[in-house]
N, C-alpha and C positions, 0 to 999 in steps of 0.2 A: 504494500500500500504506500504509494507516494502521493504527497499532497503538499501544497504550499501553505496550508493552514497549520499553524503551530499547535493548535488543539488536537488536530488529527495525529500529528507526530507524537504528542504526549500520550494520547490514547493508545497508539501502537506500542509505545514503550511499556505502558501499563499492561496491555495484553501479553506482551512478551514476558514480562515479569511473572505473571500468573501462570502462563504456560510452563515456564521453567520451574515454578514451585510445584506444579502438578507432576512434572517429570521426576522431581526429586522427593515426592511425598513419602514413598516407602522408606527411603534412606533417612528422611527427617524423623519418621516414627521410630526407626531403629536407634537413633541417637538424638533424643529430644533436646531442644534448646529453649523451648518456651512452653508454657502451659497448654497451648493448643495442640501440641503433639504428645501429650501425656493423656491418653484416653480417659483414665479414671479422674484425673484432675480436671480435664476439660468438662467432663460430665458434671462434676460437682459445681464448677463455676457457671456453666451454661444452663444446667437443669432448671433453676428458678426462672430464668428468662424464658425458656422454652415453655415451661408450664403456664406462665402468665400469658404468653402469646396464644397458646392452644386454648386456654380458658376463654380468652377474648373471642377467638375465632368460633369456638363451639357455642358461645352465648349468642352469636349472630349467624349461626350456620344456616338458618332458614333464608337469609338474604345473601349468602355467598355461594354462588355456583361456579365462579371462576376467579382466578387471580393471575397477576403478573408479579414475579419476584425479580427486582432489579439487582444485578450483581449476585446471581444465584449460586455462584461457586459450584460445589458438587451437587447442588439441588436438594439439600436436606429438607428445606421448607416445602418445596414442591412435592417431594415424596410424602411428607407427613400430611399435607393437605389432600393429596390424591387418595391416601388411605381413608380419608373422611368423605370421599366422593366428590371432591372439589377439583374441577379441571384447572390445571396449573401450567403456566407458561413461565419458564425461567430464562432470563437473558443475562449474558455475561460476555465480557470482552475476550476472555480466554477460550479459544476453541478446545483446548485440552480439558479444561474444567467441564465444558459442555459434553465432551465425549464421556467423561467420568459420570456426570449426572445422568446421561442416557443409559449407561451400563448399570448404574445403581438402581434406576427406575425399573429396568428389566429384571434385575435380580430380586427386587422387592415386589414384583408383580403389579406394578402401577404404571407401566409404560403407556398403556392405552389412555391414561388420564393426564399424561405429562408431555409437554412439548418444550424443547430446549433450543435456544437460538444463540449463536455466537455473533454478536453485533454491538455497535454503539447504540445504546438505548435512545440517545438524542436524535438519531437519524432513522431509527427503526419504527415501523408502523405495524401495530398488531392487526391481524385480519378481522378481528371482532372486538367489540367492547367487552370489558371484564368488570366484575363487581368490586374487586379490591386490588390495590396497588401496594406492594410491600417492598421494603429494602432494609437489609440488616447489615450494617457495617460496610456500606459501599459508597454512599453519597459523598463522603469526604474525599474520595478519589477523583471526583469530577474536576476537570481543569477549571471550569467556571462554576464553582459550587453555588454561588448566589444566583446566577442565571439559570442553573439547572433546576433550582427550586421553583 
């Protein structure tokens, strides 16, 4: 991807970073350097957040038939929502994260309710309206955070 737009160049660097992380993930788990790569510790730290999020989603489940998750990474939220019958679209800059998300959706038996897209969300248009837009830990990566909001 070549572009005169400096934002596009920055986004390409961001995608490359996350692709490299995805390539290295097994090695990172073998030699953890931060809490995200220690599964038991990550579970303890993340569990309350996930429980709160799922409680909110479940409380409004009758109004949520579909969602888009911006910066979906490995698709964990899309997978959890698909298990609740919610059609989930995950978008991420990293093509390798998207491949992992697709593989994990198939392994969890929810691929029929999940769609994953490798793209810049600011240039991508969904094929249909959705009921909920989510983003967890990704908006601060936007080159123009204020404009993105």
